C-alpha positions, 0 to 999 in steps of 0.5 A, spaced: 019 626 551 025 628 546 024 634 542 028 637 536 032 643 538 027 648 534 021 644 538 025 645 545 026 653 543 018 653 541 016 650 548 020 655 552 017 661 548 010 658 549 011 658 556 007 664 559 011 669 564 009 674 568 015 680 569 015 685 574 018 692 573 021 697 577 023 705 576 030 707 576 034 713 576 037 714 569 044 713 571 043 706 574 039 703 568 045 701 564 044 694 562 037 694 564 031 692 560 026 698 558 019 696 560 015 701 556 016 704 549 018 711 550 017 717 545 020 723 544 017 729 547 022 734 544 024 735 537 032 735 536 035 740 534 029 744 538 030 749 533 034 751 526 041 752 528 048 753 525 053 747 524 059 752 523 062 758 526 061 763 520 056 767 518 048 766 517 046 770 510 040 771 506 040 771 498 046 770 494 051 776 493 059 777 493 059 781 499 054 782 505 053 787 511 054 784 518 048 787 522 049 783 528 052 777 532 048 770 535 052 766 540 050 759 542 045 760 547 042 766 545 035 767 544 034 772 539 032 772 532 035 778 527 031 779 521 035 779 515 034 783 509 037 781 502 045 782 502 045 782 510 049 777 514 050 776 522 056 773 525 054 766 528 057 760 532 056 753 532 050 751 535 047 758 535 039 759 533 039 761 526 035 767 524 028 765 521 030 769 515 037 766 514 038 761 508 045 759 509 051 759 513 058 760 510 064 758 514 068 763 517 074 760 513 070 761 506 070 769 507 074 775 508 072 781 513 073 788 512 069 794 514 064 790 517 063 787 511 064 780 509 067 778 502 065 771 499 072 767 497 069 760 497 061 759 495 057 754 499 050 751 496 044 755 499 041 752 505 048 749 507 050 748 514 044 749 517 041 744 522 034 743 521 029 742 527 027 735 528 032 732 523 035 728 528 029 726 532 022 728 531 017 730 537 013 723 538 018 719 535 019 712 538 026 713 542 026 706 545 022 700 545 020 696 550 024 690 551 031 694 549 037 693 553 039 700 555 046 701 553 050 708 553 047 710 546 040 710 549 042 713 556 045 719 551 038 719 547 034 719 554 038 724 557 037 729 551 029 728 552 030 730 559 028 723 562 031 722 569 028 716 571 026 710 567 021 703 568 025 697 567 024 690 568 026 686 574 033 683 573 032 675 573 034 671 579 038 665 578 040 659 583 045 655 581 047 648 585 052 643 585 050 635 586 055 629 586 059 626 591 065 625 586 065 633 585 069 638 590 068 645 590 075 649 588 076 651 596 075 643 598 080 638 598 080 632 593 080 625 594 083 620 590 077 619 586 074 626 586 074 632 581 073 639 582 067 642 580 068 647 574 061 647 571 058 651 577 063 656 577 063 657 569 055 657 569 055 663 575 060 667 571 056 666 564 049 668 567 052 674 571 055 676 564 048 675 561 046 681 566 042 676 572 043 676 579 046 669 580 047 665 587 050 659 589 045 656 594 050 650 596 052 643 594 048 636 595 051 629 596 047 624 592 041 623 596 034 624 594 033 628 601 039 633 600 037 635 593 030 636 595 032 641 600 036 645 596 031 645 591 026 648 596 031 653 598 031 655 590 024 656 589 024 663 590 028 664 584 026 665 577 030 660 574 034 654 577 040 651 573 044 645 575 048 640 572 049 632 572 044 627 574 039 628 568 042 621 565 040 614 567 044 612 573 044 609 579 046 615 583 042 620 579 037 623 583 036 630 580 030 628 576 027 624 582 028 630 587 025 635 582 019 631 580 017 630 587 016 637 588 012 638 582 016 639 577 013 639 570 017 638 564 017 642 558 022 637 555 026 631 558 031 630 552 033 633 546 035 631 539 042 634 539 050 632 540 052 633 545 047 634 551 041 629 549 039 629 556 038 636 557 031 637 561 027 644 561 021 645 566 018 648 571 016 648 579 010 653 579 013 659 576 020 657 577 024 655 571 028 649 571 034 647 567 038 641 568 044 640 564 049 635 562 054 633 567 060 634 562 063 641 562 063 642 554 056 639 553 053 643 559 056 650 556 054 649 549 047 647 551 046 653 556 048 657 550 042 654 546 037 653 551 039 657 558 040 664 554 034 663 551 030 662 558 034 668 561 032 673 555 025 671 556 026 672 564 029 679 563 024 682 558 028 682 552 024 683 545 030 680 541 030 673 544 032 669 539 039 667 537 042 670 531 048 668 526 053 670 521 053 666 515 061 664 513 065 659 510 068 653 514 075 652 513 075 645 513 071 638 512 067 636 518 064 629 517 058 626 521 055 619 521 049 620 524 043 625 522 043 628 529 044 636 530 051 637 532 054 643 536 061 644 534 065 649 537 070 654 534 072 661 532 070 666 527 075 671 525 071 675 520 072 671 514 071 664 516 069 659 521 075 654 524 073 648 528 076 647 535 082 643 534 079 638 539 073 638 543 069 632 547 063 633 551 068 632 558 073 637 556 074 644 559 079 647 555 075 648 549 071 654 549 076 659 552 079 658 545 073 659 541 068 665 540 062 661 538 059 655 535 055 652 529 050 647 529 051 642 523 045 637 520 050 634 515 057 633 513 060 639 510 066 641 506 071 646 506 068 653 503 061 651 505 057 656 508 055 655 515 051 659 520 056 662 526 053 663 533 057 668 537 058 666 545 062 672 547 061 677 542 067 682 543 070 682 536 077 684 537 084 681 534 091 680 537 094 683 531 092 690 527 088 689 521 087 694 516 079 696 517 078 702 512 073 700 507 
């Protein structure tokens, strides 16, 4: 059953998933996914407070009598009369009767009186209760990845523990007699397996617990044994054995164990034989054996599966619209995945790329998917892979 890219995505989205949760201390929750929407129990600021070291005053006069002092942490309220002020520090609770805080550098002081040397607007430098966060306001949504920003926000509410979704468990295995792991000795007609180490590293980058469960020779029984050992995982990822060939036993092995395909071919180049399905509650994605084809199709379909298994609310690919720097010609209507780099201004296609290549993505930060030929300057949709957006050279960034 061949599907378009969008049909494949839709089939993955429609499949029902039961997600488990656990409770972690806040300091251990970084990178996890929040399992419950939380609301603020405290307004921030909790009380009107001073944004400056200076003087809280009432009314508009040229001079004010100093009648007291409030430091940050003091719990007192001094009733000010018109023409009176109190010395106050940053963060200190402002008296209910004060209408303005004037910075200390805007006044001169003599005989317990301040003289205004530089006016400020009425209401200036008072942080109002709840202007940052209001009690009852949503502070983190279910499905949000817990970042350092959320840690700060949750800590401000006195949160010590948080319910998160279980980290997806992913199994990766290698198959193919011609493939050797990097620690094995190569025969004359053999190559090192680069797909498995790449996928394990990429899956780990996406926040999963990933395990290499072994390597199988090209035999049906060997593959079945590997698959059986992986059925306790949320997702099985493997490469190769999904096209038509005498020694491609992967499909047969999965089907003999109850594999039900969501789709078995995709109208895409490269990576047409990409297959996604399930054995009971375990998702399976069989990727092409060619390294670049495998990596690019994992970004489209594997990442989506992991986002769903992780409980993320934002699961779909996003993109940046930008001009392409050169012409790209297509002679077939199939959707074509083109790797390259976005430099902040335009997308540049990788110098060379072929499905079998390994030395491509380390020079790229994303890709575009093209339906038709494009000309230099045409707008394309750039999909980032690892989105740490830095430059080797300094660029002026003031707008």
